[in-house]
C-alpha positions in Angstrom: -10.2 -19.4 2.8 -8.0 -22.4 2.7 -5.3 -20.8 0.5 -4.8 -18.0 2.9 -4.4 -20.5 5.8 -1.8 -22.4 3.8 0.0 -19.2 3.0 0.1 -18.2 6.7 1.0 -21.7 7.9 2.9 -23.4 5.1 4.2 -27.0 5.3 7.7 -25.9 4.2 8.5 -24.1 7.4 11.9 -24.9 8.8 11.6 -27.7 11.5 12.0 -26.7 15.1 14.4 -29.6 15.8 16.7 -31.2 13.3 16.1 -35.0 13.2 19.9 -35.5 13.7 19.8 -33.8 17.2 16.6 -35.4 18.5 16.5 -33.0 21.4 15.8 -29.3 22.0 19.3 -28.6 23.4 21.1 -26.6 20.8 24.5 -25.0 20.8 24.6 -21.2 20.5 25.6 -21.3 16.8 22.8 -23.8 16.1 20.4 -21.5 18.0 21.5 -18.5 16.0 21.2 -20.4 12.8 17.7 -21.4 13.8 16.7 -17.8 14.6 18.2 -16.7 11.3 16.1 -19.3 9.4 13.0 -18.4 11.3 13.6 -14.7 10.6 14.1 -15.3 6.9 11.0 -17.4 6.8 9.0 -14.7 8.6 10.5 -12.1 6.2 9.4 -14.0 3.2 5.9 -14.6 4.7 5.6 -10.8 5.4 6.7 -10.0 1.8 4.1 -12.4 0.2 1.3 -11.1 2.5 2.3 -7.5 1.7 2.1 -8.3 -2.0 -1.2 -10.0 -1.5 -2.6 -7.0 0.4 -1.4 -4.5 -2.3 -3.1 -6.7 -4.9 -6.3 -6.7 -2.9 -6.2 -3.0 -2.3 -5.7 -2.4 -6.1 -8.7 -4.7 -6.8 -10.8 -2.9 -4.2 -10.0 0.5 -5.8 -10.9 -0.9 -9.3 -14.2 -2.4 -8.0 -15.1 0.9 -6.2 -14.4 2.8 -9.4 -16.8 0.5 -11.3 -19.4 0.9 -8.6 -19.3 4.7 -8.8 -19.5 4.5 -12.6 -22.6 2.2 -12.5 -24.2 4.3 -9.7 -23.8 7.5 -11.8 -25.3 5.7 -14.8 -28.2 4.4 -12.8 -28.8 7.8 -11.3 -28.8 9.4 -14.7 -31.2 6.8 -16.1 -33.6 7.3 -13.1 -33.6 11.1 -13.7 -34.3 10.5 -17.5 -37.1 8.1 -16.7 -38.6 10.5 -14.2 -38.4 13.3 -16.7 -40.2 11.1 -19.3 -42.9 10.1 -16.9 -43.5 13.7 -16.0 -43.6 14.7 -19.6 -46.1 11.9 -20.4 -48.4 12.9 -17.6 -48.6 16.5 -18.6 
């Protein structure tokens, strides 16, 4: 949804051009700093997305466990109901 979009493309991303420069021509140190900033930004994005994926995987496992438990209960109830209807028809 919207929250995932904002996480992937947040508003606090480092700007491409500093307002002081007003141009895309950067010196080598400025370019290196810009690359470092971008790398750190991408690293933090990767980390937060990784944490989110781990959380979702954990939730998926828990939901699957509940599903199996309910399925087994339902299956057991169906067998019991079937036994009772067979017993009643005899």
